[in-house]
FIPA-867875 format. One record per residue: y, x, z of N, C-alpha, C in turn. Coordinates in Angstrom, 3 decimals, always signed. Last residue first. Example, Ala and Ser with C-alpha at 12.3 -4.5 7.8 and 13.67 -1.06 7.14 Angstrom:
2
     n.yy     n.xx     n.zz    ca.yy    ca.xx    ca.zz     c.yy     c.xx     c.zz
   -2.250  +12.850   +7.080   -1.060  +13.670   +7.140   +0.030  +12.900   +7.870
   -5.690  +13.190   +7.800   -4.500  +12.300   +7.800   -3.300  +13.200   +7.800
//
This chain:
298
     n.yy     n.xx     n.zz    ca.yy    ca.xx    ca.zz     c.yy     c.xx     c.zz
  +60.284 +120.841 +113.742  +60.438 +121.626 +115.152  +58.883 +121.516 +115.677
  +61.400 +121.823 +110.918  +60.091 +121.287 +111.456  +59.675 +121.867 +112.651
  +63.520 +120.666 +108.838  +63.585 +121.435 +109.778  +62.638 +120.859 +110.405
  +64.340 +121.494 +105.215  +63.491 +120.332 +106.000  +63.191 +121.431 +107.324
  +66.785 +121.288 +102.568  +65.944 +121.691 +103.504  +65.199 +121.318 +104.582
  +68.300 +120.605  +99.610  +67.774 +120.278 +100.537  +66.704 +121.180 +101.260
  +71.402 +121.896  +98.074  +70.132 +122.057  +98.232  +69.588 +121.352  +99.980
  +74.387 +122.347  +96.202  +73.781 +121.563  +97.268  +71.873 +121.759  +97.145
  +77.419 +123.724  +95.154  +75.779 +123.487  +94.991  +75.134 +122.720  +96.334
  +80.283 +123.926  +93.183  +79.552 +123.354  +94.525  +78.169 +122.987  +93.948
  +83.369 +125.176  +92.161  +82.034 +125.142  +92.036  +81.621 +124.664  +93.129
  +86.387 +125.852  +92.729  +86.167 +124.583  +91.912  +84.235 +124.327  +91.749
  +85.607 +127.874  +95.464  +86.283 +127.385  +94.240  +86.440 +126.071  +93.514
  +82.513 +127.147  +96.247  +83.450 +128.547  +96.340  +84.430 +128.425  +94.898
  +80.283 +125.412  +98.530  +81.945 +125.391  +97.778  +82.047 +126.863  +97.438
  +77.007 +124.468  +98.885  +78.437 +125.483  +99.241  +79.341 +125.526  +98.374
  +75.730 +122.255 +101.399  +76.458 +122.594 +100.061  +76.854 +123.854 +100.302
  +72.176 +121.613 +102.752  +73.516 +122.148 +102.650  +74.625 +122.619 +101.181
  +70.621 +119.052 +104.479  +71.389 +119.653 +103.208  +72.386 +120.657 +103.345
  +67.702 +117.949 +105.719  +68.968 +118.329 +105.874  +69.283 +118.889 +104.748
  +64.955 +115.726 +107.215  +65.554 +116.768 +106.088  +67.302 +116.849 +106.508
  +63.724 +117.224 +110.930  +64.231 +116.322 +109.796  +64.291 +116.940 +108.599
  +64.097 +117.174 +114.050  +63.863 +117.332 +112.812  +63.686 +116.573 +112.280
  +67.588 +117.231 +115.478  +66.317 +117.072 +115.519  +65.713 +117.215 +114.046
  +69.268 +119.984 +116.758  +69.271 +118.609 +115.932  +67.856 +118.426 +116.049
  +71.183 +121.316 +119.444  +70.128 +121.365 +118.873  +69.736 +120.101 +118.124
  +74.374 +121.880 +119.982  +73.326 +121.773 +120.409  +72.388 +121.470 +119.185
  +77.031 +122.892 +119.152  +75.910 +123.624 +119.656  +74.716 +123.275 +120.548
  +78.393 +121.275 +117.775  +78.780 +121.370 +119.171  +77.628 +122.284 +119.844
  +77.653 +121.255 +115.068  +79.139 +121.770 +115.378  +79.276 +122.093 +117.004
  +74.165 +122.049 +115.606  +75.210 +121.139 +115.447  +76.221 +121.897 +115.554
  +71.339 +124.037 +114.800  +72.282 +123.680 +115.874  +73.638 +122.639 +115.344
  +70.020 +126.133 +112.908  +69.364 +124.121 +113.274  +70.637 +123.482 +114.601
  +70.998 +128.175 +112.838  +70.258 +128.008 +113.896  +69.882 +126.716 +114.227
  +71.090 +129.713 +109.548  +71.453 +128.517 +110.181  +70.273 +128.552 +111.089
  +73.028 +132.308 +108.066  +71.698 +131.625 +109.119  +72.237 +130.884 +109.469
  +73.646 +133.924 +105.081  +73.873 +133.374 +105.820  +73.163 +132.155 +107.005
  +74.710 +136.253 +102.983  +73.381 +135.627 +103.848  +73.972 +135.155 +104.448
  +75.322 +137.543  +99.676  +75.514 +137.189 +100.724  +74.194 +136.509 +101.421
  +76.632 +139.551  +96.839  +75.259 +138.384  +97.371  +75.852 +138.603  +98.827
  +80.051 +139.226  +95.342  +78.934 +140.109  +95.405  +77.871 +139.098  +96.377
  +83.673 +139.596  +95.903  +82.271 +139.230  +94.850  +81.091 +139.699  +95.696
  +84.538 +138.530  +99.261  +85.055 +139.287  +98.266  +83.473 +138.808  +97.173
  +85.508 +135.181 +100.414  +84.663 +136.740 +100.308  +85.059 +137.158  +98.912
  +87.233 +133.667 +102.859  +87.434 +134.472 +101.889  +86.521 +135.302 +101.758
  +85.483 +130.736 +104.910  +86.493 +131.731 +105.029  +86.421 +132.490 +103.555
  +83.432 +129.271 +106.357  +84.311 +128.664 +105.284  +85.719 +129.798 +105.877
  +79.862 +128.432 +107.210  +81.032 +129.199 +107.072  +82.449 +128.589 +106.276
  +78.724 +125.851 +108.346  +78.563 +127.416 +108.845  +79.471 +128.552 +107.977
  +79.386 +123.018 +110.029  +80.445 +124.294 +109.164  +79.743 +125.521 +109.294
  +77.433 +120.177 +110.856  +77.965 +121.776 +110.906  +78.358 +122.667 +109.609
  +77.281 +118.294 +109.911  +76.234 +118.130 +110.895  +77.449 +119.740 +111.438
  +78.194 +114.818 +108.374  +78.239 +116.613 +108.515  +77.898 +116.709 +109.767
  +76.496 +112.637 +106.937  +76.875 +113.005 +107.954  +77.253 +114.948 +108.200
  +74.493 +111.792 +105.123  +75.880 +112.324 +104.297  +76.419 +112.523 +105.492
  +72.260 +110.873 +106.152  +72.887 +109.802 +105.773  +74.121 +110.396 +105.207
  +70.597 +113.381 +106.210  +70.296 +112.704 +105.184  +71.003 +111.433 +105.106
  +73.741 +116.040 +107.455  +71.884 +114.814 +107.283  +71.577 +113.850 +106.557
  +74.564 +118.282 +106.162  +74.477 +117.452 +106.411  +73.247 +116.653 +106.497
  +76.501 +121.840 +106.557  +75.137 +121.288 +106.563  +75.328 +119.862 +107.040
  +78.879 +123.966 +104.410  +78.257 +122.616 +105.571  +76.754 +122.244 +105.653
  +80.332 +126.371 +103.971  +78.937 +125.984 +103.731  +78.875 +125.132 +104.911
  +82.980 +127.878 +101.193  +82.575 +126.808 +102.791  +81.083 +126.564 +102.762
  +84.987 +130.546 +100.311  +83.612 +129.876 +100.586  +83.846 +129.019 +101.837
  +87.449 +131.720  +98.204  +87.453 +130.842  +99.463  +85.942 +130.320  +99.418
  +86.410 +134.517  +96.477  +86.714 +133.317  +96.505  +86.501 +132.684  +98.161
  +86.000 +136.847  +94.052  +86.326 +136.925  +95.013  +86.572 +135.328  +95.267
  +83.217 +136.448  +91.693  +84.427 +136.856  +92.339  +84.787 +136.642  +93.251
  +80.839 +136.019  +91.777  +80.745 +136.513  +90.631  +82.295 +137.504  +91.240
  +78.524 +135.661  +94.977  +79.647 +135.508  +94.439  +79.849 +136.209  +93.070
  +75.428 +134.447  +95.667  +76.108 +135.497  +95.062  +77.359 +135.053  +94.532
  +73.435 +133.813  +98.649  +74.082 +133.514  +97.438  +74.973 +134.562  +97.410
  +70.873 +132.427 +101.121  +71.881 +133.456 +100.057  +72.045 +132.793  +99.074
  +70.307 +131.508 +104.305  +70.616 +130.889 +103.238  +71.460 +131.802 +102.291
  +67.511 +131.248 +106.610  +68.515 +131.657 +105.754  +68.836 +131.256 +104.349
  +66.733 +129.606 +109.633  +66.907 +129.562 +108.163  +68.095 +130.538 +107.565
  +65.476 +128.715 +112.625  +66.383 +129.421 +111.767  +65.953 +129.853 +110.255
  +63.295 +128.087 +114.584  +64.618 +126.709 +114.353  +65.321 +127.648 +113.324
  +61.883 +126.539 +111.460  +61.676 +126.344 +112.966  +62.210 +128.159 +113.637
  +61.488 +125.191 +108.243  +61.591 +126.022 +109.060  +61.593 +125.349 +110.670
  +59.508 +124.981 +104.981  +60.402 +124.519 +106.643  +60.506 +125.401 +107.072
  +61.480 +127.926 +104.070  +61.418 +126.554 +104.362  +60.186 +125.410 +103.839
  +63.185 +130.611 +105.712  +61.959 +130.058 +105.339  +62.008 +128.403 +105.023
  +65.408 +130.011 +103.391  +63.876 +129.966 +103.581  +63.919 +130.619 +104.718
  +66.727 +127.949 +100.503  +67.019 +128.452 +101.606  +65.648 +128.598 +102.077
  +67.265 +129.036  +97.411  +66.844 +127.823  +98.328  +66.573 +128.772  +99.693
  +70.253 +130.793  +96.228  +68.871 +130.962  +96.530  +68.410 +129.809  +97.414
  +73.005 +130.453  +93.887  +72.192 +129.775  +95.456  +71.022 +129.945  +95.348
  +75.248 +132.259  +91.957  +73.772 +131.766  +92.339  +74.047 +131.095  +93.714
  +77.367 +132.760  +90.189  +77.768 +132.477  +90.884  +75.865 +131.296  +90.923
  +76.371 +136.083  +88.558  +76.515 +134.668  +88.473  +76.910 +134.541  +89.627
  +73.342 +138.058  +88.721  +74.681 +137.697  +88.355  +74.862 +135.997  +88.312
  +70.670 +137.896  +91.398  +70.919 +138.067  +90.085  +72.367 +137.769  +90.091
  +70.357 +139.612  +94.539  +70.862 +138.408  +93.604  +71.045 +138.586  +92.712
  +69.647 +142.254  +95.361  +69.263 +141.255  +95.425  +69.020 +139.683  +95.047
  +71.199 +144.654  +94.600  +70.445 +144.101  +93.945  +69.241 +143.163  +94.348
  +73.226 +144.815  +96.677  +73.686 +144.712  +95.193  +72.623 +143.844  +94.275
  +72.966 +143.756  +99.689  +72.824 +144.942  +98.733  +72.720 +144.171  +97.664
  +74.565 +141.338 +101.590  +73.600 +142.155 +100.644  +73.632 +142.602 +100.410
  +76.718 +140.759 +103.938  +76.533 +141.026 +102.835  +75.171 +141.771 +102.533
  +76.538 +137.521 +106.047  +75.801 +139.189 +105.867  +76.062 +139.715 +104.648
  +78.317 +135.418 +108.189  +78.131 +135.977 +106.774  +77.676 +137.447 +106.533
  +77.683 +133.966 +111.304  +78.316 +135.131 +110.820  +77.494 +135.276 +109.218
  +75.924 +132.529 +112.958  +75.891 +132.155 +111.561  +77.072 +132.690 +110.818
  +73.702 +134.806 +115.062  +74.475 +133.832 +114.784  +75.093 +133.567 +113.397
  +69.932 +134.768 +115.756  +70.731 +135.230 +115.033  +71.911 +134.609 +114.936
  +69.646 +133.784 +119.293  +69.372 +133.620 +117.769  +70.234 +134.421 +117.054
  +68.330 +135.122 +122.258  +69.752 +135.035 +121.367  +68.728 +134.958 +120.269
  +66.659 +136.131 +124.208  +66.119 +134.883 +123.680  +67.457 +134.505 +122.749
  +66.078 +139.706 +124.733  +66.731 +138.703 +124.634  +66.303 +137.424 +124.046
  +65.618 +142.012 +127.337  +65.140 +140.754 +126.387  +66.005 +140.341 +126.064
  +64.826 +145.209 +128.389  +65.590 +143.631 +128.372  +65.026 +143.226 +127.019
  +62.985 +146.578 +131.717  +63.387 +145.885 +130.470  +63.932 +145.089 +129.558
  +62.983 +149.249 +133.958  +63.496 +147.909 +133.708  +63.131 +147.764 +132.228
  +61.219 +151.015 +137.232  +61.892 +150.488 +135.496  +62.589 +149.188 +135.107
  +61.699 +152.589 +139.705  +61.682 +151.397 +139.352  +62.297 +151.245 +138.022
  +58.278 +154.511 +140.768  +59.815 +154.340 +140.503  +59.986 +152.667 +140.103
  +56.233 +156.002 +143.307  +56.851 +154.608 +142.734  +58.106 +154.515 +142.106
  +55.769 +158.031 +144.682  +56.101 +158.054 +143.211  +55.983 +157.077 +142.470
  +55.963 +157.603 +147.241  +56.955 +157.956 +147.376  +56.952 +158.525 +145.213
  +54.287 +154.744 +148.918  +53.892 +156.445 +147.921  +55.674 +156.078 +147.403
  +53.043 +153.060 +150.572  +54.336 +153.002 +150.203  +54.706 +154.650 +149.369
  +50.453 +152.317 +150.873  +50.818 +153.517 +151.498  +52.424 +153.701 +151.132
  +49.860 +149.962 +150.780  +49.548 +150.209 +151.757  +50.378 +151.898 +152.348
  +50.363 +149.940 +148.145  +51.282 +149.254 +148.542  +51.244 +148.979 +149.976
  +48.255 +151.531 +146.674  +49.862 +151.773 +146.339  +50.255 +151.262 +147.782
  +46.273 +149.941 +146.963  +46.403 +151.455 +147.899  +47.873 +151.613 +147.969
  +46.358 +147.868 +145.677  +46.718 +147.581 +147.225  +46.806 +149.105 +147.952
  +45.757 +149.130 +143.138  +47.056 +149.111 +143.740  +47.289 +148.795 +144.547
  +43.368 +152.418 +143.130  +43.591 +150.487 +143.814  +45.412 +150.728 +143.891
  +43.645 +154.389 +141.350  +43.708 +153.094 +140.507  +44.024 +151.744 +141.573
  +45.865 +156.738 +142.598  +44.387 +156.185 +142.295  +44.798 +154.621 +141.811
  +48.050 +158.154 +142.523  +47.627 +157.715 +143.507  +46.220 +156.963 +143.892
  +48.272 +159.759 +140.271  +49.575 +159.868 +141.620  +48.832 +159.308 +142.923
  +46.921 +158.696 +138.704  +46.469 +160.015 +138.775  +47.734 +160.155 +139.845
  +48.402 +156.075 +137.724  +47.493 +156.096 +138.230  +46.725 +157.481 +138.967
  +52.306 +155.794 +138.232  +50.881 +156.533 +137.608  +49.901 +156.112 +138.418
  +54.222 +153.167 +138.652  +53.552 +154.240 +138.803  +52.587 +154.804 +138.138
  +56.691 +151.062 +138.964  +56.281 +151.719 +137.224  +55.145 +152.454 +138.385
  +58.264 +147.467 +139.444  +57.511 +148.955 +139.907  +56.884 +149.469 +138.951
  +60.789 +146.223 +137.633  +59.222 +146.257 +138.063  +59.206 +147.623 +138.571
  +63.105 +143.733 +135.375  +62.283 +145.368 +136.477  +61.222 +144.925 +137.233
  +64.610 +142.556 +133.010  +62.955 +142.358 +133.733  +63.043 +144.112 +134.514
  +67.142 +140.500 +132.266  +66.600 +142.072 +132.635  +65.599 +141.714 +133.515
  +68.186 +138.717 +128.960  +67.159 +139.273 +130.551  +66.770 +140.792 +130.832
  +71.074 +137.666 +127.965  +69.737 +138.723 +127.545  +69.123 +138.877 +129.004
  +74.145 +136.739 +126.926  +72.474 +136.080 +126.775  +71.097 +136.941 +126.548
  +75.992 +138.051 +127.536  +75.251 +138.929 +126.541  +74.008 +138.016 +126.386
  +76.658 +136.201 +129.929  +77.371 +136.900 +128.779  +76.935 +137.829 +128.036
  +74.645 +135.739 +131.111  +74.847 +134.848 +130.564  +76.283 +135.266 +129.498
  +71.641 +137.372 +132.138  +73.412 +137.957 +132.338  +73.316 +136.944 +130.704
  +68.954 +136.516 +134.541  +69.752 +136.554 +132.953  +71.482 +136.773 +133.135
  +66.471 +138.548 +135.974  +67.760 +138.127 +136.064  +68.077 +137.697 +134.630
  +63.240 +138.836 +137.448  +63.569 +138.520 +136.308  +65.213 +138.063 +136.664
  +61.050 +141.635 +138.630  +61.861 +140.527 +138.856  +63.346 +140.398 +137.651
  +57.679 +141.755 +138.509  +58.488 +141.863 +137.974  +59.568 +140.957 +138.438
  +55.511 +143.824 +139.932  +56.371 +143.197 +140.780  +57.126 +142.523 +139.718
  +54.364 +146.247 +137.837  +54.221 +145.191 +138.645  +55.311 +144.907 +139.319
  +52.319 +148.360 +135.641  +53.903 +147.648 +135.739  +53.302 +146.259 +136.899
  +51.330 +151.764 +135.466  +51.298 +150.399 +136.320  +52.760 +149.826 +136.067
  +49.350 +153.884 +132.942  +50.525 +153.462 +134.239  +50.646 +152.172 +134.703
  +47.331 +154.357 +131.474  +48.142 +155.152 +131.669  +48.798 +154.604 +132.663
  +44.784 +152.935 +131.613  +44.919 +153.951 +132.557  +46.541 +154.837 +132.455
  +44.819 +151.523 +129.357  +44.361 +150.487 +130.369  +45.148 +151.625 +131.847
  +47.470 +151.885 +126.295  +45.849 +152.385 +126.909  +46.169 +152.016 +128.807
  +49.686 +151.275 +125.938  +48.611 +151.296 +125.040  +47.449 +151.697 +125.696
  +51.564 +149.141 +128.473  +51.277 +150.584 +127.844  +49.807 +150.676 +126.631
  +54.084 +146.857 +128.441  +52.811 +147.193 +128.107  +52.231 +148.631 +127.580
  +56.201 +144.739 +129.575  +55.778 +146.131 +129.461  +54.848 +146.443 +129.918
  +55.845 +142.367 +127.874  +57.824 +143.031 +128.723  +57.193 +144.607 +128.667
  +54.665 +140.316 +125.497  +54.476 +141.926 +126.200  +55.724 +142.444 +126.950
  +54.107 +136.786 +125.525  +55.418 +138.054 +125.324  +54.828 +139.470 +126.030
  +50.813 +135.092 +124.985  +52.215 +135.659 +125.767  +52.805 +136.785 +125.538
  +48.859 +133.284 +124.228  +49.438 +134.386 +123.486  +50.843 +134.469 +124.504
  +47.491 +131.361 +125.338  +46.966 +132.789 +126.093  +47.785 +133.906 +125.082
  +48.736 +129.076 +124.871  +49.147 +130.103 +126.252  +48.352 +130.815 +126.448
  +49.055 +128.422 +121.674  +47.988 +128.997 +122.668  +48.579 +129.245 +123.821
  +51.215 +126.812 +120.454  +49.992 +126.635 +119.616  +48.849 +126.735 +121.427
  +54.965 +127.519 +120.713  +53.714 +127.707 +120.575  +52.446 +126.825 +121.191
  +57.155 +127.245 +117.983  +56.745 +126.557 +119.226  +55.093 +127.156 +119.289
  +59.196 +130.783 +117.812  +58.247 +129.329 +116.991  +57.459 +128.709 +118.595
  +60.530 +132.379 +119.200  +61.076 +130.977 +119.195  +60.613 +129.849 +118.492
  +59.295 +134.687 +118.798  +60.174 +134.579 +117.748  +60.821 +133.211 +117.802
  +57.891 +134.960 +121.076  +58.854 +135.685 +121.040  +60.208 +135.549 +119.634
  +56.936 +131.535 +121.821  +56.743 +132.711 +121.542  +58.254 +133.614 +121.315
  +57.275 +128.508 +123.725  +57.532 +129.073 +123.014  +57.442 +130.664 +122.435
  +56.700 +125.410 +124.942  +56.505 +126.938 +125.059  +56.547 +127.532 +123.926
  +58.724 +122.583 +126.691  +58.580 +123.215 +125.148  +58.234 +124.513 +125.204
  +58.183 +120.050 +127.929  +58.253 +121.365 +128.522  +57.670 +121.648 +126.613
  +59.798 +116.987 +126.993  +58.669 +117.500 +127.250  +59.064 +119.186 +127.241
  +62.164 +114.859 +126.078  +62.144 +115.966 +127.589  +60.974 +116.985 +128.141
  +62.477 +114.589 +123.355  +61.468 +113.533 +124.296  +61.557 +114.170 +125.622
  +64.610 +115.914 +122.521  +64.057 +114.085 +121.981  +63.258 +114.092 +122.964
  +65.042 +118.088 +123.861  +65.921 +117.291 +124.221  +65.282 +115.660 +123.391
  +62.451 +120.360 +125.430  +63.061 +119.484 +124.226  +63.371 +118.556 +124.484
  +63.193 +122.986 +127.435  +63.131 +121.375 +127.245  +63.765 +120.863 +125.999
  +60.903 +126.329 +127.237  +62.506 +125.320 +127.234  +62.265 +123.882 +127.401
  +60.218 +129.096 +127.926  +59.480 +127.809 +128.219  +61.426 +127.070 +127.921
  +58.191 +132.257 +127.360  +59.441 +131.760 +127.390  +59.268 +129.726 +127.369
  +56.626 +134.461 +129.541  +56.536 +133.333 +128.832  +57.780 +132.527 +128.460
  +55.372 +137.606 +129.648  +56.071 +136.897 +129.941  +56.039 +135.522 +128.858
  +53.638 +140.512 +131.266  +53.607 +139.908 +130.310  +54.526 +138.518 +130.645
  +53.024 +144.194 +132.290  +53.832 +142.778 +132.625  +53.835 +141.701 +131.183
  +49.791 +145.465 +133.417  +51.176 +144.996 +132.658  +52.276 +144.351 +133.148
  +47.886 +147.090 +136.167  +48.364 +146.011 +135.436  +49.617 +146.177 +134.371
  +45.129 +149.006 +136.753  +46.429 +149.487 +136.475  +47.293 +147.900 +135.190
  +42.470 +147.944 +138.226  +42.951 +148.867 +137.478  +44.314 +148.535 +137.212
  +41.327 +145.601 +139.754  +41.225 +146.843 +140.251  +42.379 +147.718 +139.335
  +40.515 +143.788 +138.535  +41.604 +143.685 +138.894  +42.207 +144.533 +139.436
  +39.252 +145.856 +135.117  +39.021 +144.881 +136.217  +40.228 +144.870 +136.876
  +40.517 +147.194 +132.608  +38.478 +146.925 +132.751  +38.669 +145.655 +134.077
  +42.807 +145.338 +130.939  +42.673 +146.517 +131.992  +41.082 +146.077 +132.472
  +44.202 +143.770 +129.542  +44.200 +145.175 +129.050  +43.799 +145.920 +129.680
  +45.243 +141.783 +131.216  +44.406 +141.337 +130.262  +44.066 +142.940 +129.466
  +46.514 +141.373 +133.812  +45.564 +142.897 +133.759  +44.721 +142.575 +132.232
  +49.971 +141.430 +134.670  +48.208 +140.760 +134.464  +47.812 +141.961 +133.724
  +52.721 +140.132 +136.582  +51.511 +141.232 +136.910  +50.230 +140.522 +135.965
  +55.051 +138.285 +134.705  +54.299 +138.464 +135.505  +53.404 +139.341 +135.306
  +57.782 +136.055 +134.075  +57.153 +137.268 +133.850  +56.003 +137.948 +135.009
  +60.069 +133.852 +132.500  +58.381 +134.079 +133.365  +57.926 +135.043 +133.462
  +62.306 +132.256 +131.245  +61.756 +133.049 +130.826  +61.151 +133.809 +132.340
  +64.262 +128.978 +129.920  +63.276 +130.340 +131.388  +62.437 +131.486 +130.698
  +67.018 +127.911 +128.581  +65.558 +128.534 +128.580  +65.146 +129.301 +129.869
  +69.607 +127.085 +127.608  +68.498 +125.846 +128.776  +66.882 +126.980 +128.399
  +71.379 +128.329 +126.685  +70.396 +127.939 +125.853  +69.235 +127.613 +126.466
  +72.881 +129.285 +128.517  +73.238 +129.176 +127.324  +72.900 +128.534 +126.435
  +71.326 +130.034 +131.009  +72.193 +128.841 +130.851  +72.407 +128.589 +129.611
  +68.439 +130.889 +131.240  +69.449 +131.077 +130.644  +70.353 +129.945 +130.141
  +66.535 +131.861 +134.262  +67.273 +130.665 +133.734  +68.435 +131.311 +132.792
  +63.827 +133.624 +135.174  +64.903 +133.686 +135.365  +65.789 +132.287 +134.494
  +61.113 +134.579 +137.673  +61.626 +133.642 +136.581  +62.772 +133.811 +136.686
  +57.722 +136.448 +138.330  +59.610 +136.022 +138.780  +59.666 +135.273 +137.584
  +54.511 +136.241 +140.239  +55.384 +136.441 +139.020  +57.032 +136.168 +139.382
  +51.545 +137.597 +141.085  +52.962 +137.796 +141.496  +53.927 +137.496 +139.894
  +48.899 +137.623 +138.466  +49.821 +137.603 +139.706  +51.109 +137.627 +139.955
  +46.123 +137.224 +136.882  +47.382 +137.276 +136.693  +48.221 +136.848 +138.168
  +42.813 +138.136 +135.120  +43.531 +137.931 +136.451  +45.467 +137.682 +136.074
  +41.444 +136.494 +132.220  +41.935 +137.173 +133.195  +42.612 +137.200 +134.288
  +41.696 +134.071 +130.447  +40.933 +134.290 +131.858  +41.128 +134.889 +132.324
  +44.978 +132.762 +130.652  +44.704 +133.886 +130.366  +42.904 +134.020 +130.736
  +47.073 +130.729 +129.779  +46.334 +130.031 +130.466  +44.855 +131.438 +130.061
  +50.476 +130.328 +131.622  +49.404 +131.173 +131.013  +47.948 +130.585 +131.065
  +51.221 +128.086 +132.922  +51.923 +128.879 +132.109  +51.061 +129.765 +131.185
  +50.419 +124.728 +133.845  +49.892 +126.270 +133.232  +51.072 +126.805 +132.433
  +51.929 +122.876 +136.141  +51.751 +123.038 +134.945  +51.125 +124.672 +134.801
  +50.210 +120.683 +138.676  +50.554 +121.859 +138.598  +50.746 +122.046 +136.880
  +50.062 +117.054 +139.224  +49.207 +118.367 +139.195  +50.247 +119.595 +138.849
  +50.287 +116.486 +143.164  +51.098 +116.349 +141.471  +50.399 +117.494 +141.046
  +49.343 +116.930 +145.803  +48.703 +115.623 +145.237  +49.188 +115.374 +143.289
  +51.597 +117.991 +147.478  +50.116 +118.957 +146.606  +49.026 +117.844 +145.931
  +53.649 +116.307 +147.675  +53.902 +117.512 +146.780  +52.360 +118.221 +146.526
  +53.091 +113.047 +147.286  +53.132 +113.881 +147.994  +53.868 +115.500 +146.969
  +53.995 +110.101 +145.405  +53.430 +111.626 +145.313  +54.235 +112.496 +146.672
  +54.245 +107.067 +144.559  +54.946 +107.870 +145.019  +53.992 +109.636 +145.685
  +52.897 +106.742 +140.894  +52.786 +106.417 +142.450  +53.648 +107.182 +143.189
  +53.461 +107.788 +138.450  +53.281 +106.313 +138.333  +53.450 +106.085 +140.153
  +56.198 +110.249 +138.130  +54.418 +109.777 +138.909  +54.475 +108.406 +139.152
  +57.827 +110.532 +135.287  +57.892 +110.241 +136.678  +56.367 +110.012 +137.357
  +57.691 +113.188 +132.636  +57.005 +111.077 +133.239  +57.518 +111.817 +134.676
  +57.542 +115.257 +131.063  +58.732 +114.829 +131.771  +58.950 +113.506 +132.630
  +55.389 +116.449 +130.126  +55.932 +115.788 +129.368  +57.361 +115.255 +130.291
  +54.828 +117.709 +133.091  +54.578 +118.526 +131.742  +55.404 +117.964 +130.674
  +55.740 +115.561 +135.358  +54.739 +116.188 +134.838  +55.249 +117.075 +133.874
  +57.870 +116.085 +138.130  +57.508 +115.586 +137.284  +56.483 +115.915 +136.520
  +59.083 +115.322 +141.453  +58.244 +115.812 +141.067  +57.805 +115.216 +139.302
  +62.382 +114.961 +143.357  +61.392 +114.379 +143.053  +60.030 +115.295 +141.942
  +64.353 +116.181 +145.977  +63.840 +116.313 +144.409  +62.354 +115.197 +144.447
  +67.385 +114.693 +147.373  +66.391 +115.118 +147.617  +65.458 +115.716 +146.011
  +69.490 +112.966 +149.800  +69.410 +114.027 +148.924  +68.227 +114.754 +148.837
  +69.298 +111.573 +151.822  +69.068 +110.948 +150.405  +69.009 +111.869 +149.593
  +67.924 +111.684 +154.960  +68.658 +112.464 +154.151  +67.946 +111.956 +152.739
  +66.629 +110.287 +157.176  +67.311 +109.648 +156.621  +68.633 +110.136 +155.394
  +63.221 +110.780 +158.261  +64.030 +111.345 +157.149  +65.211 +110.413 +156.898
  +61.843 +108.456 +159.431  +62.394 +109.372 +159.932  +63.813 +110.825 +159.382
  +59.603 +108.150 +157.085  +60.911 +107.066 +157.478  +62.037 +107.590 +158.788
  +59.666 +110.103 +154.672  +58.893 +109.820 +156.144  +60.553 +108.667 +156.695
  +58.849 +110.131 +151.308  +60.006 +110.461 +152.405  +59.596 +109.809 +153.803
  +57.770 +110.998 +148.386  +57.016 +110.242 +149.962  +58.301 +110.937 +150.974
  +59.426 +109.776 +145.343  +58.961 +110.915 +146.632  +58.675 +110.292 +147.479
  +59.915 +107.788 +143.976  +59.808 +108.625 +143.676  +59.020 +109.996 +144.189
  +61.261 +105.353 +144.934  +59.362 +105.872 +144.988  +59.507 +106.767 +144.691
  +63.681 +104.401 +144.384  +62.366 +104.605 +142.925  +61.356 +104.818 +143.903
  +64.762 +105.170 +146.343  +64.965 +103.912 +145.945  +64.179 +103.836 +145.024
  +64.834 +108.304 +146.401  +64.107 +107.041 +147.372  +63.966 +105.477 +146.999
  +65.947 +108.472 +144.471  +64.294 +109.523 +144.333  +64.021 +108.291 +145.805
  +68.718 +107.827 +144.584  +68.009 +107.353 +143.712  +66.275 +107.603 +143.875
  +70.734 +108.523 +146.580  +69.127 +108.103 +147.349  +68.073 +107.491 +146.239
  +71.837 +111.629 +145.326  +71.968 +110.648 +146.247  +70.180 +110.205 +146.454
  +71.000 +113.599 +144.199  +71.869 +114.023 +145.143  +72.180 +112.934 +145.593
  +67.912 +114.947 +143.380  +68.565 +113.651 +143.151  +69.541 +114.003 +144.134
  +66.455 +116.791 +140.624  +66.874 +116.945 +141.856  +68.116 +115.350 +141.816
  +63.087 +117.274 +139.720  +64.185 +116.627 +139.301  +65.311 +116.362 +140.455
  +60.462 +119.966 +138.597  +61.274 +119.007 +139.587  +62.663 +118.598 +139.254
  +57.677 +121.114 +137.478  +59.053 +120.586 +137.176  +59.440 +119.236 +138.853
  +55.955 +124.188 +138.650  +56.106 +122.662 +138.657  +57.759 +122.563 +138.384
  +53.389 +126.566 +137.265  +54.625 +125.959 +137.452  +54.623 +124.372 +137.687
  +51.387 +129.269 +137.396  +51.456 +127.252 +136.997  +53.094 +127.509 +137.495
  +48.720 +131.987 +136.402  +50.433 +131.643 +136.595  +50.393 +130.069 +136.135
//
């Protein structure tokens, strides 16, 4: 599975910068130009077939037929495909795997993510979307991916059939139009936990006004802040950068006595991802104030 980055120009920019070869007879200004995985323009004017493609999956076993969805809420792509990594050969039944891809706002490079949102170092490690524990259980093929912006979830629909119904050859299934093929679907979400406060059980923090070190620390891209209130109070939690500038307000409400947990998803108050670096969170409860350092490593 490969992909290709394109940049769309509604005007004559691509032509003027020679970012794409355009015949002299073509007077259309609107066009697309090709980018590499790092978001760089080509050094010379490129034809479609001469610009390198980008690996999505590096598995040595076969993959085929892919679908792609785009999540407008978090600028993330989900690519799903037929995959034979759990099969004996290409004629056995396939599974469906997927890959999350987004664009790093700092340098415009493509970033490959695992199912937990961490940066993926090995493109052989993909996300199972529809996988049976045994190779001969059933086939999942031909995924179609769509994103629902309201719930920020992907729906991956696909063909499903049993080997004993049609034989192991998937080409036979296609040619016969076999009535035992069903349509199944899987729901996947790229949504990170929100910043709402979560009460904890009474034994998770000691008595008194206690603020624990955020965990994990360093983190990417989500960290948890736990604290305990000895009595009801107005509580404010804010995040600051090393220059003391306010980045985000995570909490500003009255809470009853007890232990709580708040999550920061490394976004600022505008919903934009912040850069790697050192940050501080400050909890104020009445006249009490506690600050702690945390490190974001993307």
